[in-house]
mmCIF file as Biopython writes it, N, C-alpha, C and O atoms, coordinates in Angstrom:
data_model
#
loop_
_atom_site.group_PDB
_atom_site.id
_atom_site.type_symbol
_atom_site.label_atom_id
_atom_site.label_alt_id
_atom_site.label_comp_id
_atom_site.label_asym_id
_atom_site.label_entity_id
_atom_site.label_seq_id
_atom_site.pdbx_PDB_ins_code
_atom_site.Cartn_x
_atom_site.Cartn_y
_atom_site.Cartn_z
_atom_site.occupancy
_atom_site.B_iso_or_equiv
_atom_site.auth_seq_id
_atom_site.auth_asym_id
_atom_site.pdbx_PDB_model_num
ATOM 1   N N  . UNK A ? 1  ? 0.851   -1.173 0.000   1.0 0.0 1  A 1 
ATOM 2   C CA . UNK A ? 1  ? 0.000   0.000  0.000   1.0 0.0 1  A 1 
ATOM 3   C C  . UNK A ? 1  ? 0.895   1.234  0.000   1.0 0.0 1  A 1 
ATOM 4   O O  . UNK A ? 1  ? 1.902   1.306  0.704   1.0 0.0 1  A 1 
ATOM 5   N N  . UNK A ? 2  ? 0.491   2.185  -0.806  1.0 0.0 2  A 1 
ATOM 6   C CA . UNK A ? 2  ? 1.213   3.446  -0.881  1.0 0.0 2  A 1 
ATOM 7   C C  . UNK A ? 2  ? 0.344   4.532  -0.239  1.0 0.0 2  A 1 
ATOM 8   O O  . UNK A ? 2  ? -0.883  4.487  -0.321  1.0 0.0 2  A 1 
ATOM 9   N N  . UNK A ? 3  ? 0.993   5.497  0.393   1.0 0.0 3  A 1 
ATOM 10  C CA . UNK A ? 3  ? 0.272   6.588  1.060   1.0 0.0 3  A 1 
ATOM 11  C C  . UNK A ? 3  ? 0.849   7.899  0.560   1.0 0.0 3  A 1 
ATOM 12  O O  . UNK A ? 3  ? 2.055   8.126  0.660   1.0 0.0 3  A 1 
ATOM 13  N N  . UNK A ? 4  ? 0.000   8.764  0.023   1.0 0.0 4  A 1 
ATOM 14  C CA . UNK A ? 4  ? 0.478   10.038 -0.510  1.0 0.0 4  A 1 
ATOM 15  C C  . UNK A ? 4  ? 0.863   10.995 0.614   1.0 0.0 4  A 1 
ATOM 16  O O  . UNK A ? 4  ? 0.397   10.872 1.747   1.0 0.0 4  A 1 
ATOM 17  N N  . UNK A ? 5  ? 1.719   11.945 0.274   1.0 0.0 5  A 1 
ATOM 18  C CA . UNK A ? 5  ? 2.082   12.986 1.235   1.0 0.0 5  A 1 
ATOM 19  C C  . UNK A ? 5  ? 0.850   13.802 1.625   1.0 0.0 5  A 1 
ATOM 20  O O  . UNK A ? 5  ? 0.740   14.275 2.756   1.0 0.0 5  A 1 
ATOM 21  N N  . UNK A ? 6  ? -0.069  13.958 0.681   1.0 0.0 6  A 1 
ATOM 22  C CA . UNK A ? 6  ? -1.316  14.674 0.962   1.0 0.0 6  A 1 
ATOM 23  C C  . UNK A ? 6  ? -2.093  13.978 2.079   1.0 0.0 6  A 1 
ATOM 24  O O  . UNK A ? 6  ? -2.606  14.639 2.982   1.0 0.0 6  A 1 
ATOM 25  N N  . UNK A ? 7  ? -2.182  12.648 2.023   1.0 0.0 7  A 1 
ATOM 26  C CA . UNK A ? 7  ? -2.894  11.895 3.057   1.0 0.0 7  A 1 
ATOM 27  C C  . UNK A ? 7  ? -2.209  12.055 4.417   1.0 0.0 7  A 1 
ATOM 28  O O  . UNK A ? 7  ? -2.875  12.214 5.440   1.0 0.0 7  A 1 
ATOM 29  N N  . UNK A ? 8  ? -0.882  12.012 4.416   1.0 0.0 8  A 1 
ATOM 30  C CA . UNK A ? 8  ? -0.127  12.206 5.672   1.0 0.0 8  A 1 
ATOM 31  C C  . UNK A ? 8  ? -0.414  13.590 6.248   1.0 0.0 8  A 1 
ATOM 32  O O  . UNK A ? 8  ? -0.674  13.736 7.443   1.0 0.0 8  A 1 
ATOM 33  N N  . UNK A ? 9  ? -0.364  14.596 5.391   1.0 0.0 9  A 1 
ATOM 34  C CA . UNK A ? 9  ? -0.600  15.974 5.829   1.0 0.0 9  A 1 
ATOM 35  C C  . UNK A ? 9  ? -2.017  16.129 6.382   1.0 0.0 9  A 1 
ATOM 36  O O  . UNK A ? 9  ? -2.200  16.745 7.432   1.0 0.0 9  A 1 
ATOM 37  N N  . UNK A ? 10 ? -3.011  15.587 5.700   1.0 0.0 10 A 1 
ATOM 38  C CA . UNK A ? 10 ? -4.392  15.692 6.177   1.0 0.0 10 A 1 
ATOM 39  C C  . UNK A ? 10 ? -4.580  14.944 7.502   1.0 0.0 10 A 1 
ATOM 40  O O  . UNK A ? 10 ? -5.311  15.410 8.375   1.0 0.0 10 A 1 
ATOM 41  N N  . UNK A ? 11 ? -3.932  13.804 7.653   1.0 0.0 11 A 1 
ATOM 42  C CA . UNK A ? 11 ? -4.012  13.055 8.906   1.0 0.0 11 A 1 
ATOM 43  C C  . UNK A ? 11 ? -3.435  13.897 10.042  1.0 0.0 11 A 1 
ATOM 44  O O  . UNK A ? 11 ? -4.011  13.958 11.128  1.0 0.0 11 A 1 
ATOM 45  N N  . UNK A ? 12 ? -2.298  14.545 9.790   1.0 0.0 12 A 1 
ATOM 46  C CA . UNK A ? 12 ? -1.675  15.397 10.812  1.0 0.0 12 A 1 
ATOM 47  C C  . UNK A ? 12 ? -2.564  16.587 11.153  1.0 0.0 12 A 1 
ATOM 48  O O  . UNK A ? 12 ? -2.618  16.993 12.314  1.0 0.0 12 A 1 
ATOM 49  N N  . UNK A ? 13 ? -3.252  17.149 10.186  1.0 0.0 13 A 1 
ATOM 50  C CA . UNK A ? 13 ? -4.128  18.296 10.423  1.0 0.0 13 A 1 
ATOM 51  C C  . UNK A ? 13 ? -5.410  17.909 11.150  1.0 0.0 13 A 1 
ATOM 52  O O  . UNK A ? 13 ? -5.902  18.656 11.997  1.0 0.0 13 A 1 
ATOM 53  N N  . UNK A ? 14 ? -5.948  16.742 10.816  1.0 0.0 14 A 1 
ATOM 54  C CA . UNK A ? 14 ? -7.294  16.398 11.276  1.0 0.0 14 A 1 
ATOM 55  C C  . UNK A ? 14 ? -7.344  15.393 12.414  1.0 0.0 14 A 1 
ATOM 56  O O  . UNK A ? 14 ? -8.333  15.339 13.145  1.0 0.0 14 A 1 
ATOM 57  N N  . UNK A ? 15 ? -6.282  14.588 12.578  1.0 0.0 15 A 1 
ATOM 58  C CA . UNK A ? 15 ? -6.344  13.526 13.577  1.0 0.0 15 A 1 
ATOM 59  C C  . UNK A ? 15 ? -5.284  13.724 14.655  1.0 0.0 15 A 1 
ATOM 60  O O  . UNK A ? 15 ? -5.625  13.897 15.825  1.0 0.0 15 A 1 
ATOM 61  N N  . UNK A ? 16 ? -4.015  13.701 14.286  1.0 0.0 16 A 1 
ATOM 62  C CA . UNK A ? 16 ? -2.935  13.848 15.262  1.0 0.0 16 A 1 
ATOM 63  C C  . UNK A ? 16 ? -1.682  14.382 14.582  1.0 0.0 16 A 1 
ATOM 64  O O  . UNK A ? 16 ? -1.502  14.194 13.379  1.0 0.0 16 A 1 
ATOM 65  N N  . UNK A ? 17 ? -0.843  15.025 15.316  1.0 0.0 17 A 1 
ATOM 66  C CA . UNK A ? 17 ? 0.398   15.587 14.786  1.0 0.0 17 A 1 
ATOM 67  C C  . UNK A ? 17 ? 1.590   14.669 15.017  1.0 0.0 17 A 1 
ATOM 68  O O  . UNK A ? 17 ? 2.718   15.141 15.157  1.0 0.0 17 A 1 
ATOM 69  N N  . UNK A ? 18 ? 1.351   13.375 15.057  1.0 0.0 18 A 1 
ATOM 70  C CA . UNK A ? 18 ? 2.422   12.393 15.247  1.0 0.0 18 A 1 
ATOM 71  C C  . UNK A ? 18 ? 3.387   12.420 14.063  1.0 0.0 18 A 1 
ATOM 72  O O  . UNK A ? 18 ? 3.150   13.101 13.065  1.0 0.0 18 A 1 
ATOM 73  N N  . UNK A ? 19 ? 4.467   11.672 14.192  1.0 0.0 19 A 1 
ATOM 74  C CA . UNK A ? 19 ? 5.479   11.609 13.133  1.0 0.0 19 A 1 
ATOM 75  C C  . UNK A ? 19 ? 4.926   10.911 11.891  1.0 0.0 19 A 1 
ATOM 76  O O  . UNK A ? 19 ? 3.951   10.164 11.959  1.0 0.0 19 A 1 
ATOM 77  N N  . UNK A ? 20 ? 5.569   11.172 10.772  1.0 0.0 20 A 1 
ATOM 78  C CA . UNK A ? 20 ? 5.144   10.564 9.510   1.0 0.0 20 A 1 
ATOM 79  C C  . UNK A ? 20 ? 5.226   9.041  9.567   1.0 0.0 20 A 1 
ATOM 80  O O  . UNK A ? 20 ? 4.347   8.354  9.047   1.0 0.0 20 A 1 
ATOM 81  N N  . UNK A ? 21 ? 6.264   8.513  10.190  1.0 0.0 21 A 1 
ATOM 82  C CA . UNK A ? 21 ? 6.402   7.056  10.266  1.0 0.0 21 A 1 
ATOM 83  C C  . UNK A ? 21 ? 5.282   6.431  11.106  1.0 0.0 21 A 1 
ATOM 84  O O  . UNK A ? 21 ? 4.769   5.367  10.759  1.0 0.0 21 A 1 
ATOM 85  N N  . UNK A ? 22 ? 4.904   7.084  12.202  1.0 0.0 22 A 1 
ATOM 86  C CA . UNK A ? 22 ? 3.791   6.589  13.014  1.0 0.0 22 A 1 
ATOM 87  C C  . UNK A ? 22 ? 2.492   6.599  12.207  1.0 0.0 22 A 1 
ATOM 88  O O  . UNK A ? 22 ? 1.723   5.639  12.245  1.0 0.0 22 A 1 
ATOM 89  N N  . UNK A ? 23 ? 2.258   7.684  11.483  1.0 0.0 23 A 1 
ATOM 90  C CA . UNK A ? 23 ? 1.032   7.824  10.707  1.0 0.0 23 A 1 
ATOM 91  C C  . UNK A ? 23 ? 0.970   6.780  9.602   1.0 0.0 23 A 1 
ATOM 92  O O  . UNK A ? 23 ? -0.083  6.184  9.377   1.0 0.0 23 A 1 
ATOM 93  N N  . UNK A ? 24 ? 2.073   6.551  8.915   1.0 0.0 24 A 1 
ATOM 94  C CA . UNK A ? 24 ? 2.106   5.527  7.865   1.0 0.0 24 A 1 
ATOM 95  C C  . UNK A ? 24 ? 1.756   4.157  8.445   1.0 0.0 24 A 1 
ATOM 96  O O  . UNK A ? 24 ? 0.971   3.410  7.861   1.0 0.0 24 A 1 
ATOM 97  N N  . UNK A ? 25 ? 2.335   3.837  9.582   1.0 0.0 25 A 1 
ATOM 98  C CA . UNK A ? 25 ? 2.066   2.559  10.232  1.0 0.0 25 A 1 
ATOM 99  C C  . UNK A ? 25 ? 0.605   2.459  10.658  1.0 0.0 25 A 1 
ATOM 100 O O  . UNK A ? 25 ? -0.039  1.427  10.463  1.0 0.0 25 A 1 
ATOM 101 N N  . UNK A ? 26 ? 0.086   3.541  11.244  1.0 0.0 26 A 1 
ATOM 102 C CA . UNK A ? 26 ? -1.297  3.550  11.697  1.0 0.0 26 A 1 
ATOM 103 C C  . UNK A ? 26 ? -2.259  3.372  10.523  1.0 0.0 26 A 1 
ATOM 104 O O  . UNK A ? 26 ? -3.186  2.565  10.592  1.0 0.0 26 A 1 
ATOM 105 N N  . UNK A ? 27 ? -2.037  4.123  9.452   1.0 0.0 27 A 1 
ATOM 106 C CA . UNK A ? 27 ? -2.929  4.039  8.306   1.0 0.0 27 A 1 
ATOM 107 C C  . UNK A ? 27 ? -2.938  2.624  7.725   1.0 0.0 27 A 1 
ATOM 108 O O  . UNK A ? 27 ? -4.001  2.093  7.405   1.0 0.0 27 A 1 
ATOM 109 N N  . UNK A ? 28 ? -1.779  2.022  7.591   1.0 0.0 28 A 1 
ATOM 110 C CA . UNK A ? 28 ? -1.714  0.653  7.049   1.0 0.0 28 A 1 
ATOM 111 C C  . UNK A ? 28 ? -2.523  -0.314 7.903   1.0 0.0 28 A 1 
ATOM 112 O O  . UNK A ? 28 ? -3.279  -1.123 7.365   1.0 0.0 28 A 1 
ATOM 113 N N  . UNK A ? 29 ? -2.379  -0.246 9.205   1.0 0.0 29 A 1 
ATOM 114 C CA . UNK A ? 29 ? -3.121  -1.173 10.067  1.0 0.0 29 A 1 
ATOM 115 C C  . UNK A ? 29 ? -4.606  -0.815 10.132  1.0 0.0 29 A 1 
ATOM 116 O O  . UNK A ? 29 ? -5.452  -1.707 10.196  1.0 0.0 29 A 1 
ATOM 117 N N  . UNK A ? 30 ? -4.928  0.472  10.117  1.0 0.0 30 A 1 
ATOM 118 C CA . UNK A ? 30 ? -6.330  0.896  10.187  1.0 0.0 30 A 1 
ATOM 119 C C  . UNK A ? 30 ? -7.089  0.492  8.928   1.0 0.0 30 A 1 
ATOM 120 O O  . UNK A ? 30 ? -8.239  0.062  9.011   1.0 0.0 30 A 1 
ATOM 121 N N  . UNK A ? 31 ? -6.463  0.625  7.772   1.0 0.0 31 A 1 
ATOM 122 C CA . UNK A ? 31 ? -7.135  0.256  6.528   1.0 0.0 31 A 1 
ATOM 123 C C  . UNK A ? 31 ? -7.436  -1.241 6.515   1.0 0.0 31 A 1 
ATOM 124 O O  . UNK A ? 31 ? -8.490  -1.653 6.031   1.0 0.0 31 A 1 
ATOM 125 N N  . UNK A ? 32 ? -6.531  -2.050 7.035   1.0 0.0 32 A 1 
ATOM 126 C CA . UNK A ? 32 ? -6.757  -3.504 7.092   1.0 0.0 32 A 1 
ATOM 127 C C  . UNK A ? 32 ? -7.952  -3.852 7.974   1.0 0.0 32 A 1 
ATOM 128 O O  . UNK A ? 32 ? -8.644  -4.840 7.725   1.0 0.0 32 A 1 
ATOM 129 N N  . UNK A ? 33 ? -8.194  -3.047 8.997   1.0 0.0 33 A 1 
ATOM 130 C CA . UNK A ? 33 ? -9.289  -3.318 9.929   1.0 0.0 33 A 1 
ATOM 131 C C  . UNK A ? 33 ? -10.555 -2.520 9.607   1.0 0.0 33 A 1 
ATOM 132 O O  . UNK A ? 33 ? -11.557 -2.637 10.313  1.0 0.0 33 A 1 
ATOM 133 N N  . UNK A ? 34 ? -10.513 -1.726 8.565   1.0 0.0 34 A 1 
ATOM 134 C CA . UNK A ? 34 ? -11.635 -0.833 8.266   1.0 0.0 34 A 1 
ATOM 135 C C  . UNK A ? 34 ? -12.750 -1.529 7.486   1.0 0.0 34 A 1 
ATOM 136 O O  . UNK A ? 34 ? -12.618 -2.669 7.040   1.0 0.0 34 A 1 
ATOM 137 N N  . UNK A ? 35 ? -13.840 -0.800 7.344   1.0 0.0 35 A 1 
ATOM 138 C CA . UNK A ? 35 ? -15.020 -1.284 6.632   1.0 0.0 35 A 1 
ATOM 139 C C  . UNK A ? 35 ? -15.147 -0.543 5.310   1.0 0.0 35 A 1 
ATOM 140 O O  . UNK A ? 35 ? -15.074 0.685  5.266   1.0 0.0 35 A 1 
ATOM 141 N N  . UNK A ? 36 ? -15.336 -1.296 4.238   1.0 0.0 36 A 1 
ATOM 142 C CA . UNK A ? 36 ? -15.541 -0.687 2.927   1.0 0.0 36 A 1 
ATOM 143 C C  . UNK A ? 36 ? -16.933 -0.072 2.872   1.0 0.0 36 A 1 
ATOM 144 O O  . UNK A ? 36 ? -17.931 -0.761 3.081   1.0 0.0 36 A 1 
ATOM 145 N N  . UNK A ? 37 ? -16.997 1.225  2.590   1.0 0.0 37 A 1 
ATOM 146 C CA . UNK A ? 37 ? -18.283 1.902  2.473   1.0 0.0 37 A 1 
ATOM 147 C C  . UNK A ? 37 ? -18.797 1.844  1.041   1.0 0.0 37 A 1 
ATOM 148 O O  . UNK A ? 37 ? -19.980 1.589  0.815   1.0 0.0 37 A 1 
ATOM 149 N N  . UNK A ? 38 ? -17.914 2.078  0.073   1.0 0.0 38 A 1 
ATOM 150 C CA . UNK A ? 38 ? -18.294 1.903  -1.324  1.0 0.0 38 A 1 
ATOM 151 C C  . UNK A ? 38 ? -17.070 1.873  -2.221  1.0 0.0 38 A 1 
ATOM 152 O O  . UNK A ? 38 ? -15.972 2.266  -1.829  1.0 0.0 38 A 1 
ATOM 153 N N  . UNK A ? 39 ? -17.295 1.393  -3.441  1.0 0.0 39 A 1 
ATOM 154 C CA . UNK A ? 39 ? -16.248 1.338  -4.465  1.0 0.0 39 A 1 
ATOM 155 C C  . UNK A ? 39 ? -16.902 1.727  -5.783  1.0 0.0 39 A 1 
ATOM 156 O O  . UNK A ? 39 ? -17.922 1.150  -6.162  1.0 0.0 39 A 1 
ATOM 157 N N  . UNK A ? 40 ? -16.327 2.696  -6.482  1.0 0.0 40 A 1 
ATOM 158 C CA . UNK A ? 40 ? -16.844 3.099  -7.781  1.0 0.0 40 A 1 
ATOM 159 C C  . UNK A ? 40 ? -15.684 3.524  -8.671  1.0 0.0 40 A 1 
ATOM 160 O O  . UNK A ? 40 ? -14.893 4.392  -8.300  1.0 0.0 40 A 1 
ATOM 161 N N  . UNK A ? 41 ? -15.589 2.918  -9.828  1.0 0.0 41 A 1 
ATOM 162 C CA . UNK A ? 41 ? -14.532 3.240  -10.804 1.0 0.0 41 A 1 
ATOM 163 C C  . UNK A ? 41 ? -13.130 3.187  -10.211 1.0 0.0 41 A 1 
ATOM 164 O O  . UNK A ? 41 ? -12.285 4.012  -10.558 1.0 0.0 41 A 1 
ATOM 165 N N  . UNK A ? 42 ? -12.874 2.245  -9.336  1.0 0.0 42 A 1 
ATOM 166 C CA . UNK A ? 42 ? -11.542 2.075  -8.760  1.0 0.0 42 A 1 
ATOM 167 C C  . UNK A ? 42 ? -11.221 2.976  -7.581  1.0 0.0 42 A 1 
ATOM 168 O O  . UNK A ? 42 ? -10.113 2.917  -7.048  1.0 0.0 42 A 1 
ATOM 169 N N  . UNK A ? 43 ? -12.166 3.808  -7.164  1.0 0.0 43 A 1 
ATOM 170 C CA . UNK A ? 43 ? -11.981 4.651  -5.979  1.0 0.0 43 A 1 
ATOM 171 C C  . UNK A ? 43 ? -12.804 4.043  -4.853  1.0 0.0 43 A 1 
ATOM 172 O O  . UNK A ? 43 ? -13.997 3.783  -5.010  1.0 0.0 43 A 1 
ATOM 173 N N  . UNK A ? 44 ? -12.158 3.820  -3.722  1.0 0.0 44 A 1 
ATOM 174 C CA . UNK A ? 44 ? -12.814 3.189  -2.578  1.0 0.0 44 A 1 
ATOM 175 C C  . UNK A ? 44 ? -12.840 4.137  -1.383  1.0 0.0 44 A 1 
ATOM 176 O O  . UNK A ? 44 ? -11.940 4.955  -1.194  1.0 0.0 44 A 1 
ATOM 177 N N  . UNK A ? 45 ? -13.877 4.004  -0.598  1.0 0.0 45 A 1 
ATOM 178 C CA . UNK A ? 45 ? -14.025 4.784  0.622   1.0 0.0 45 A 1 
ATOM 179 C C  . UNK A ? 45 ? -14.133 3.790  1.766   1.0 0.0 45 A 1 
ATOM 180 O O  . UNK A ? 45 ? -15.067 2.990  1.813   1.0 0.0 45 A 1 
ATOM 181 N N  . UNK A ? 46 ? -13.176 3.837  2.692   1.0 0.0 46 A 1 
ATOM 182 C CA . UNK A ? 46 ? -13.118 2.939  3.832   1.0 0.0 46 A 1 
ATOM 183 C C  . UNK A ? 46 ? -13.216 3.757  5.119   1.0 0.0 46 A 1 
ATOM 184 O O  . UNK A ? 46 ? -12.774 4.905  5.158   1.0 0.0 46 A 1 
ATOM 185 N N  . UNK A ? 47 ? -13.797 3.168  6.181   1.0 0.0 47 A 1 
ATOM 186 C CA . UNK A ? 47 ? -13.906 3.872  7.463   1.0 0.0 47 A 1 
ATOM 187 C C  . UNK A ? 47 ? -13.428 2.983  8.606   1.0 0.0 47 A 1 
ATOM 188 O O  . UNK A ? 47 ? -13.695 1.782  8.645   1.0 0.0 47 A 1 
ATOM 189 N N  . UNK A ? 48 ? -12.709 3.617  9.537   1.0 0.0 48 A 1 
ATOM 190 C CA . UNK A ? 48 ? -12.260 2.937  10.746  1.0 0.0 48 A 1 
ATOM 191 C C  . UNK A ? 48 ? -12.250 3.947  11.880  1.0 0.0 48 A 1 
ATOM 192 O O  . UNK A ? 48 ? -11.539 4.950  11.819  1.0 0.0 48 A 1 
ATOM 193 N N  . UNK A ? 49 ? -13.038 3.683  12.915  1.0 0.0 49 A 1 
ATOM 194 C CA . UNK A ? 49 ? -13.104 4.510  14.126  1.0 0.0 49 A 1 
ATOM 195 C C  . UNK A ? 49 ? -13.256 5.997  13.819  1.0 0.0 49 A 1 
ATOM 196 O O  . UNK A ? 49 ? -12.570 6.834  14.407  1.0 0.0 49 A 1 
ATOM 197 N N  . UNK A ? 50 ? -14.154 6.316  12.901  1.0 0.0 50 A 1 
ATOM 198 C CA . UNK A ? 50 ? -14.453 7.711  12.597  1.0 0.0 50 A 1 
ATOM 199 C C  . UNK A ? 50 ? -13.496 8.379  11.618  1.0 0.0 50 A 1 
ATOM 200 O O  . UNK A ? 50 ? -13.631 9.569  11.332  1.0 0.0 50 A 1 
ATOM 201 N N  . UNK A ? 51 ? -12.539 7.630  11.107  1.0 0.0 51 A 1 
ATOM 202 C CA . UNK A ? 51 ? -11.594 8.162  10.122  1.0 0.0 51 A 1 
ATOM 203 C C  . UNK A ? 51 ? -11.918 7.527  8.783   1.0 0.0 51 A 1 
ATOM 204 O O  . UNK A ? 51 ? -12.055 6.308  8.687   1.0 0.0 51 A 1 
ATOM 205 N N  . UNK A ? 52 ? -12.041 8.353  7.745   1.0 0.0 52 A 1 
ATOM 206 C CA . UNK A ? 52 ? -12.373 7.875  6.406   1.0 0.0 52 A 1 
ATOM 207 C C  . UNK A ? 52 ? -11.122 7.949  5.538   1.0 0.0 52 A 1 
ATOM 208 O O  . UNK A ? 52 ? -10.422 8.962  5.514   1.0 0.0 52 A 1 
ATOM 209 N N  . UNK A ? 53 ? -10.859 6.865  4.831   1.0 0.0 53 A 1 
ATOM 210 C CA . UNK A ? 53 ? -9.703  6.770  3.942   1.0 0.0 53 A 1 
ATOM 211 C C  . UNK A ? 53 ? -10.205 6.666  2.511   1.0 0.0 53 A 1 
ATOM 212 O O  . UNK A ? 53 ? -11.048 5.818  2.217   1.0 0.0 53 A 1 
ATOM 213 N N  . UNK A ? 54 ? -9.709  7.505  1.621   1.0 0.0 54 A 1 
ATOM 214 C CA . UNK A ? 54 ? -10.034 7.427  0.208   1.0 0.0 54 A 1 
ATOM 215 C C  . UNK A ? 54 ? -8.861  6.733  -0.472  1.0 0.0 54 A 1 
ATOM 216 O O  . UNK A ? 54 ? -7.728  7.214  -0.438  1.0 0.0 54 A 1 
ATOM 217 N N  . UNK A ? 55 ? -9.155  5.590  -1.092  1.0 0.0 55 A 1 
ATOM 218 C CA . UNK A ? 55 ? -8.102  4.749  -1.662  1.0 0.0 55 A 1 
ATOM 219 C C  . UNK A ? 55 ? -8.341  4.575  -3.156  1.0 0.0 55 A 1 
ATOM 220 O O  . UNK A ? 55 ? -9.440  4.236  -3.594  1.0 0.0 55 A 1 
ATOM 221 N N  . UNK A ? 56 ? -7.291  4.815  -3.920  1.0 0.0 56 A 1 
ATOM 222 C CA . UNK A ? 56 ? -7.317  4.626  -5.369  1.0 0.0 56 A 1 
ATOM 223 C C  . UNK A ? 56 ? -6.765  3.239  -5.656  1.0 0.0 56 A 1 
ATOM 224 O O  . UNK A ? 56 ? -5.583  2.976  -5.437  1.0 0.0 56 A 1 
ATOM 225 N N  . UNK A ? 57 ? -7.618  2.358  -6.143  1.0 0.0 57 A 1 
ATOM 226 C CA . UNK A ? 57 ? -7.183  0.989  -6.427  1.0 0.0 57 A 1 
ATOM 227 C C  . UNK A ? 57 ? -7.117  0.720  -7.931  1.0 0.0 57 A 1 
ATOM 228 O O  . UNK A ? 57 ? -7.070  -0.433 -8.361  1.0 0.0 57 A 1 
ATOM 229 N N  . UNK A ? 58 ? -7.113  1.775  -8.710  1.0 0.0 58 A 1 
ATOM 230 C CA . UNK A ? 58 ? -7.066  1.642  -10.170 1.0 0.0 58 A 1 
ATOM 231 C C  . UNK A ? 58 ? -5.699  1.197  -10.665 1.0 0.0 58 A 1 
ATOM 232 O O  . UNK A ? 58 ? -5.591  0.642  -11.759 1.0 0.0 58 A 1 
ATOM 233 N N  . UNK A ? 59 ? -4.663  1.430  -9.887  1.0 0.0 59 A 1 
ATOM 234 C CA . UNK A ? 59 ? -3.299  1.186  -10.356 1.0 0.0 59 A 1 
ATOM 235 C C  . UNK A ? 59 ? -2.828  -0.246 -10.122 1.0 0.0 59 A 1 
ATOM 236 O O  . UNK A ? 59 ? -1.659  -0.466 -9.806  1.0 0.0 59 A 1 
ATOM 237 N N  . UNK A ? 60 ? -3.706  -1.205 -10.271 1.0 0.0 60 A 1 
ATOM 238 C CA . UNK A ? 60 ? -3.315  -2.610 -10.189 1.0 0.0 60 A 1 
ATOM 239 C C  . UNK A ? 60 ? -3.146  -3.138 -8.789  1.0 0.0 60 A 1 
ATOM 240 O O  . UNK A ? 60 ? -4.064  -3.069 -7.972  1.0 0.0 60 A 1 
ATOM 241 N N  . UNK A ? 61 ? -1.962  -3.672 -8.509  1.0 0.0 61 A 1 
ATOM 242 C CA . UNK A ? 61 ? -1.721  -4.374 -7.246  1.0 0.0 61 A 1 
ATOM 243 C C  . UNK A ? 61 ? -1.406  -3.463 -6.066  1.0 0.0 61 A 1 
ATOM 244 O O  . UNK A ? 61 ? -1.434  -3.916 -4.922  1.0 0.0 61 A 1 
ATOM 245 N N  . UNK A ? 62 ? -1.112  -2.205 -6.312  1.0 0.0 62 A 1 
ATOM 246 C CA . UNK A ? 62 ? -0.719  -1.312 -5.231  1.0 0.0 62 A 1 
ATOM 247 C C  . UNK A ? 62 ? -1.783  -0.241 -4.993  1.0 0.0 62 A 1 
ATOM 248 O O  . UNK A ? 62 ? -1.820  0.757  -5.713  1.0 0.0 62 A 1 
ATOM 249 N N  . UNK A ? 63 ? -2.647  -0.433 -3.995  1.0 0.0 63 A 1 
ATOM 250 C CA . UNK A ? 63 ? -3.616  0.614  -3.684  1.0 0.0 63 A 1 
ATOM 251 C C  . UNK A ? 63 ? -2.908  1.840  -3.107  1.0 0.0 63 A 1 
ATOM 252 O O  . UNK A ? 63 ? -1.880  1.726  -2.441  1.0 0.0 63 A 1 
ATOM 253 N N  . UNK A ? 64 ? -3.483  3.015  -3.379  1.0 0.0 64 A 1 
ATOM 254 C CA . UNK A ? 64 ? -2.883  4.272  -2.940  1.0 0.0 64 A 1 
ATOM 255 C C  . UNK A ? 64 ? -3.883  5.022  -2.067  1.0 0.0 64 A 1 
ATOM 256 O O  . UNK A ? 64 ? -4.992  5.323  -2.508  1.0 0.0 64 A 1 
ATOM 257 N N  . UNK A ? 65 ? -3.491  5.325  -0.826  1.0 0.0 65 A 1 
ATOM 258 C CA . UNK A ? 65 ? -4.322  6.154  0.055   1.0 0.0 65 A 1 
ATOM 259 C C  . UNK A ? 65 ? -4.121  7.592  -0.393  1.0 0.0 65 A 1 
ATOM 260 O O  . UNK A ? 65 ? -3.038  8.155  -0.239  1.0 0.0 65 A 1 
ATOM 261 N N  . UNK A ? 66 ? -5.184  8.187  -0.954  1.0 0.0 66 A 1 
ATOM 262 C CA . UNK A ? 66 ? -5.095  9.537  -1.523  1.0 0.0 66 A 1 
ATOM 263 C C  . UNK A ? 66 ? -5.318  10.624 -0.486  1.0 0.0 66 A 1 
ATOM 264 O O  . UNK A ? 66 ? -4.603  11.626 -0.476  1.0 0.0 66 A 1 
ATOM 265 N N  . UNK A ? 67 ? -6.311  10.437 0.395   1.0 0.0 67 A 1 
ATOM 266 C CA . UNK A ? 67 ? -6.605  11.452 1.413   1.0 0.0 67 A 1 
ATOM 267 C C  . UNK A ? 67 ? -7.308  10.798 2.592   1.0 0.0 67 A 1 
ATOM 268 O O  . UNK A ? 67 ? -7.731  9.643  2.535   1.0 0.0 67 A 1 
ATOM 269 N N  . UNK A ? 68 ? -7.416  11.564 3.645   1.0 0.0 68 A 1 
ATOM 270 C CA . UNK A ? 68 ? -8.006  11.106 4.911   1.0 0.0 68 A 1 
ATOM 271 C C  . UNK A ? 68 ? -8.862  12.246 5.451   1.0 0.0 68 A 1 
ATOM 272 O O  . UNK A ? 68 ? -8.471  13.411 5.384   1.0 0.0 68 A 1 
ATOM 273 N N  . UNK A ? 69 ? -10.026 11.903 5.985   1.0 0.0 69 A 1 
ATOM 274 C CA . UNK A ? 69 ? -10.823 12.914 6.675   1.0 0.0 69 A 1 
ATOM 275 C C  . UNK A ? 69 ? -11.650 12.258 7.773   1.0 0.0 69 A 1 
ATOM 276 O O  . UNK A ? 69 ? -11.730 11.032 7.852   1.0 0.0 69 A 1 
ATOM 277 N N  . UNK A ? 70 ? -12.257 13.072 8.608   1.0 0.0 70 A 1 
ATOM 278 C CA . UNK A ? 70 ? -13.077 12.562 9.710   1.0 0.0 70 A 1 
ATOM 279 C C  . UNK A ? 70 ? -14.499 12.360 9.237   1.0 0.0 70 A 1 
ATOM 280 O O  . UNK A ? 70 ? -15.033 13.162 8.471   1.0 0.0 70 A 1 
ATOM 281 N N  . UNK A ? 71 ? -15.104 11.285 9.699   1.0 0.0 71 A 1 
ATOM 282 C CA . UNK A ? 71 ? -16.494 10.963 9.316   1.0 0.0 71 A 1 
ATOM 283 C C  . UNK A ? 71 ? -17.447 11.956 9.928   1.0 0.0 71 A 1 
ATOM 284 O O  . UNK A ? 71 ? -18.657 11.857 9.725   1.0 0.0 71 A 1 
#
């Protein structure tokens, strides 16, 4: 899984100001435990504990977390 700098920045603004490495680790584990809300044209919306992850799965085997926001 790849995580954009934009997603890291939004996570720091909206959730916590932890280090980038902590956030990357958290996002990877949270996405694995999250619930798929919908998928359309390769864009997925997942939620875990009030945090929504927008994931681009169009690029084959490597999904990309594009942004993060609060539910």
